[in-house]
C-alpha positions as CSV (number, residue, x, y, z in Angstrom):
1,Q,89.3,-42.2,129.3
2,L,93.0,-41.3,129.8
3,A,92.0,-37.6,130.1
4,A,89.5,-38.5,132.8
5,L,92.1,-40.4,134.8
6,L,94.6,-37.6,134.4
7,A,91.9,-35.2,135.8
8,A,91.5,-37.3,138.9
9,T,95.3,-37.5,139.2
10,S,95.5,-33.7,138.9
11,W,93.1,-33.3,141.9
12,A,95.0,-35.9,143.9
13,L,98.3,-34.1,143.2
14,S,96.8,-30.7,144.1
15,S,95.7,-32.2,147.5
16,L,99.2,-33.3,148.3
17,I,100.6,-29.9,147.4
18,A,98.0,-28.2,149.6
19,A,98.4,-30.4,152.6
20,E,101.3,-28.7,154.3
21,P,100.6,-25.0,153.7
22,S,96.9,-25.4,154.5
23,R,97.8,-26.8,157.9
24,R,100.3,-24.0,158.6
25,L,98.3,-21.1,157.2
26,G,94.8,-22.3,158.2
27,G,92.2,-23.6,155.8
28,A,90.3,-20.3,155.3
29,R,93.4,-18.2,154.8
30,F,94.9,-20.7,152.4
31,C,91.7,-20.9,150.4
32,R,91.4,-17.1,150.3
33,I,94.8,-16.6,148.7
34,R,94.5,-19.7,146.4
35,M,91.2,-18.4,145.0
36,L,93.0,-15.3,143.7
37,Y,95.1,-17.5,141.5
38,V,92.1,-19.7,140.5
39,S,90.0,-16.6,139.6
40,V,92.7,-15.1,137.3
41,M,93.4,-18.5,135.6
42,L,89.7,-19.3,135.0
43,M,89.0,-15.8,133.7
44,I,91.9,-16.1,131.2
45,A,90.7,-19.6,130.1
46,A,87.1,-18.3,129.7
47,T,88.3,-15.4,127.6
48,I,90.5,-17.6,125.4
49,T,87.5,-19.9,124.7
50,D,85.1,-16.9,124.3
51,G,82.8,-18.4,126.9
52,W,81.6,-15.0,128.2
53,S,79.3,-14.6,125.2
54,T,77.2,-17.6,126.4
55,L,76.2,-16.0,129.7
56,N,73.1,-13.8,130.2
57,F,72.9,-11.1,132.7
58,S,69.9,-12.8,134.2
59,D,72.2,-15.8,135.1
60,T,74.3,-13.7,137.4
61,A,72.1,-14.2,140.5
62,L,72.1,-18.0,140.3
63,I,75.8,-18.1,139.5
64,A,76.4,-16.0,142.6
65,V,74.4,-18.4,144.7
66,S,76.3,-21.3,143.2
67,G,79.7,-19.6,144.0
68,L,78.8,-18.6,147.5
69,I,77.5,-22.0,148.4
70,G,79.9,-24.1,146.4
71,I,83.1,-22.1,146.9
72,F,82.8,-19.6,149.7
73,V,81.2,-22.2,152.0
74,G,82.3,-25.5,150.2
75,D,85.9,-24.8,149.5
76,V,86.6,-22.9,152.8
77,A,85.1,-25.8,154.7
78,L,87.1,-28.4,152.7
79,F,90.4,-26.7,153.2
80,T,89.6,-26.2,156.9
81,A,89.0,-30.0,157.1
82,M,92.2,-30.7,155.2
83,A,94.1,-28.5,157.7
84,R,92.7,-30.7,160.6
85,I,92.5,-34.2,159.3
86,G,94.7,-34.3,156.2
87,P,94.0,-34.7,152.4
88,R,93.2,-38.4,152.4
89,R,90.4,-38.3,154.9
90,T,89.1,-35.0,153.5
91,G,89.1,-36.4,150.0
92,M,87.2,-39.5,151.1
93,L,84.6,-37.3,152.9
94,F,84.3,-35.1,149.8
95,T,82.8,-38.0,147.9
96,L,79.7,-37.4,150.0
97,N,78.8,-34.7,147.5
98,A,77.8,-37.4,145.0
99,P,74.9,-38.9,147.0
100,M,74.0,-35.4,148.3
101,A,73.8,-34.2,144.7
102,A,71.8,-37.3,143.7
103,I,69.3,-36.7,146.5
104,G,69.1,-32.9,145.6
105,G,68.5,-33.7,142.0
106,A,65.6,-36.0,143.0
107,I,64.1,-33.4,145.2
108,F,64.5,-30.2,143.1
109,F,64.6,-31.5,139.5
110,E,62.4,-34.6,139.9
111,E,65.3,-36.9,138.8
112,R,64.8,-40.6,139.3
113,L,66.6,-42.1,142.4
114,S,66.9,-45.8,141.6
115,A,67.8,-48.8,143.7
116,S,71.4,-48.7,142.4
117,S,71.6,-45.1,143.6
118,F,70.7,-46.1,147.1
119,G,73.2,-49.0,146.9
120,G,75.9,-46.7,145.6
121,S,75.2,-44.2,148.4
122,T,75.5,-47.0,151.0
123,L,78.8,-48.2,149.6
124,I,80.1,-44.6,149.6
125,L,79.2,-44.1,153.3
126,L,80.7,-47.5,154.2
127,G,83.9,-46.7,152.3
128,I,84.2,-43.3,153.9
129,T,83.7,-44.8,157.4
130,L,86.5,-47.4,156.8
131,A,88.9,-44.9,155.3
132,V,88.4,-42.3,158.0
133,I,88.6,-44.6,161.0
134,Y,91.4,-46.8,159.7
135,G,94.2,-44.4,158.8
136,N,97.9,-44.4,159.2
137,P,98.8,-42.3,162.3
138,S,102.5,-42.9,161.9
139,E,104.6,-39.8,162.5
140,E,106.4,-40.6,159.2
141,T,103.2,-39.6,157.3
142,G,103.4,-36.1,158.9
143,V,100.9,-33.6,157.5
144,F,99.1,-36.2,155.4
145,E,97.6,-38.3,158.2
146,R,98.0,-36.3,161.4
147,I,94.8,-35.3,163.1
148,Q,95.0,-31.8,164.5
149,G,92.4,-31.2,167.2
150,S,89.2,-33.2,167.1
151,L,88.5,-35.8,164.4
152,F,84.8,-35.1,164.6
153,V,85.3,-31.4,164.0
154,G,87.3,-32.2,160.9
155,I,84.6,-34.6,159.8
156,F,82.0,-31.8,160.4
157,W,83.9,-29.3,158.2
158,A,84.5,-31.9,155.4
159,T,80.8,-32.8,155.4
160,I,79.8,-29.1,155.2
161,G,82.3,-28.8,152.3
162,A,80.7,-31.7,150.5
163,L,77.3,-30.3,151.1
164,G,78.4,-26.9,149.8
165,Q,79.9,-28.4,146.7
166,A,76.7,-30.4,146.0
167,G,74.5,-27.3,146.6
168,G,76.8,-25.2,144.4
169,A,76.6,-27.7,141.5
170,L,72.8,-28.0,141.8
171,A,72.5,-24.2,141.7
172,A,74.5,-24.0,138.5
173,K,72.8,-26.9,136.8
174,P,69.9,-24.9,135.2
175,I,72.4,-22.4,133.6
176,L,74.7,-25.1,132.3
177,D,71.6,-27.0,130.9
178,D,70.7,-23.9,129.0
179,G,74.0,-24.1,127.1
180,A,76.2,-21.7,129.1
181,D,80.0,-22.3,128.8
182,T,81.3,-24.3,131.7
183,L,84.6,-22.3,132.0
184,A,82.7,-19.0,132.0
185,V,80.3,-20.1,134.7
186,A,83.3,-21.5,136.7
187,A,85.2,-18.2,136.3
188,L,82.3,-15.9,137.3
189,R,81.3,-18.0,140.4
190,A,85.0,-18.1,141.4
191,V,85.3,-14.3,141.1
192,I,82.1,-13.8,143.2
193,A,83.2,-16.2,145.9
194,T,86.7,-14.8,146.1
195,A,85.3,-11.3,146.5
196,A,83.1,-12.6,149.4
197,M,86.1,-14.3,151.0
198,W,88.2,-11.1,151.0
199,A,85.2,-9.0,152.2
200,L,84.9,-11.2,155.3
201,P,88.4,-12.4,156.1
202,N,88.3,-12.0,159.9
203,Q,84.8,-13.6,160.2
204,T,85.8,-16.7,158.2
205,D,89.1,-17.0,160.1
206,K,87.3,-16.9,163.5
207,L,84.5,-19.2,162.4
208,T,87.0,-21.8,161.2
209,R,89.5,-21.0,163.9
210,S,92.2,-20.2,161.3
211,V,93.5,-17.3,163.3
212,D,97.2,-18.1,163.3
213,K,99.0,-15.3,161.5
214,T,101.9,-17.5,160.3
215,P,103.8,-15.5,157.7
216,L,103.9,-16.7,154.1
217,L,107.1,-18.5,153.3
218,R,109.1,-18.1,150.1
219,L,107.7,-21.2,148.4
220,D,104.1,-20.7,149.6
221,Q,103.0,-18.6,146.6
222,L,104.4,-21.2,144.3
223,K,102.5,-24.0,146.1
224,L,99.3,-21.9,146.1
225,A,99.6,-21.2,142.3
226,S,100.6,-24.8,141.6
227,S,97.6,-26.1,143.5
228,A,95.3,-23.8,141.6
229,L,96.8,-24.5,138.2
230,I,96.8,-28.3,138.6
231,A,93.4,-28.6,140.1
232,M,91.3,-25.9,138.5
233,V,92.9,-25.4,135.1
234,C,94.6,-28.7,134.2
235,G,92.0,-30.9,136.0
236,M,89.0,-29.0,134.7
237,T,90.3,-28.8,131.1
238,L,91.1,-32.5,131.1
239,L,87.6,-33.3,132.4
240,L,85.9,-31.1,129.8
241,Y,87.9,-32.7,127.1
242,A,87.0,-36.2,128.4
243,L,83.3,-35.3,128.6
244,A,83.4,-33.8,125.0
245,N,85.1,-36.9,123.5
246,G,84.0,-39.9,125.6
247,D,81.1,-41.6,127.2
248,T,79.8,-39.4,130.0
249,G,79.2,-42.2,132.5
250,I,82.6,-43.8,132.1
251,V,84.3,-40.4,132.2
252,S,82.4,-39.5,135.4
253,I,83.4,-42.8,137.1
254,L,87.1,-42.5,136.1
255,S,87.3,-38.9,137.2
256,A,85.9,-40.0,140.6
257,T,88.9,-42.2,141.3
258,T,90.8,-39.4,143.1
259,P,90.5,-41.1,146.6
260,V,92.2,-44.3,145.2
261,L,94.8,-42.4,143.2
262,L,95.7,-40.3,146.2
263,L,96.9,-43.4,148.1
264,P,99.9,-44.5,146.0
265,L,100.8,-40.8,145.4
266,Q,100.8,-40.2,149.2
267,S,102.9,-43.4,149.8
268,L,105.5,-42.2,147.3
269,V,105.9,-38.9,149.2
270,T,105.8,-40.4,152.7
271,K,107.5,-43.7,151.9
272,K,104.8,-45.3,154.0
273,M,102.1,-47.6,152.5
274,P,98.5,-46.8,153.6
275,V,96.8,-49.5,155.6
276,P,94.6,-52.1,153.8
277,F,91.3,-50.6,155.1
278,A,92.3,-47.2,153.6
279,W,92.5,-49.0,150.2
280,F,89.4,-51.0,150.7
281,G,87.4,-47.9,151.7
282,A,88.7,-45.9,148.8
283,I,87.7,-48.6,146.3
284,L,84.3,-48.9,147.8
285,T,83.6,-45.2,147.3
286,V,84.6,-45.5,143.6
287,I,82.3,-48.5,143.1
288,G,79.5,-46.6,145.0
289,T,80.0,-43.6,142.8
290,S,79.8,-45.8,139.6
291,L,76.5,-47.2,140.9
292,L,75.2,-43.7,141.5
293,I,76.1,-42.6,137.9
């Protein structure tokens, strides 16, 4: 249970680290460089755990689909949203991937969608609405709360990101159910998505309007590497450990507390306490996620 909470904390910390450089460099460009670090780290992790031996060549096409939808579309859209509306709102909107995945599972894998699932989805939507509308626009919160451009454009990109993440997870589900190593699947889908990002840099920059050619600062590479290490290596390793040694339902709920954990961490950085509705909305999304699970 502690490992699950630490995984959620890792993802919250990674969001805070990514907030400033993603705004300055543009979401697509930030994600493109970050994924280089993610790919290398995951490949090393999969090699250490000998996960490659669990993959079949026939799995490659489905893993590629998962990577292109979940990372190339999902991650680029999420970091584009973060560059526009900040990490807190983006993190809240990202929880949409839970009801999206539940609905997708019911449609494609004939999984049961119970009354509690509908209730959980409703609470998630209500929590997101409260947290997005009632923010803290104070100048003291800087890159964490400032809305750059249209709020609705930011919501659009965050929703596309959540949809991409849910679609990528559903595409990888049959392979993981067959016993493929999670780290190996994550590494291969990361490599494929990273190759696609670097093959189409101008197109993704124009589509997401991340066209500002701000030069990389001295500490940017450190922030990019730290964000990748904390979120993809530490967070994922902690989650896998928690799933292997704890109750799956409890672990899933605890690891979904990132939107709540992000609030006190952000207040420590900004010295500005989030408004009550931000807390209430974040707590509602966690309760909704627990009902879904």
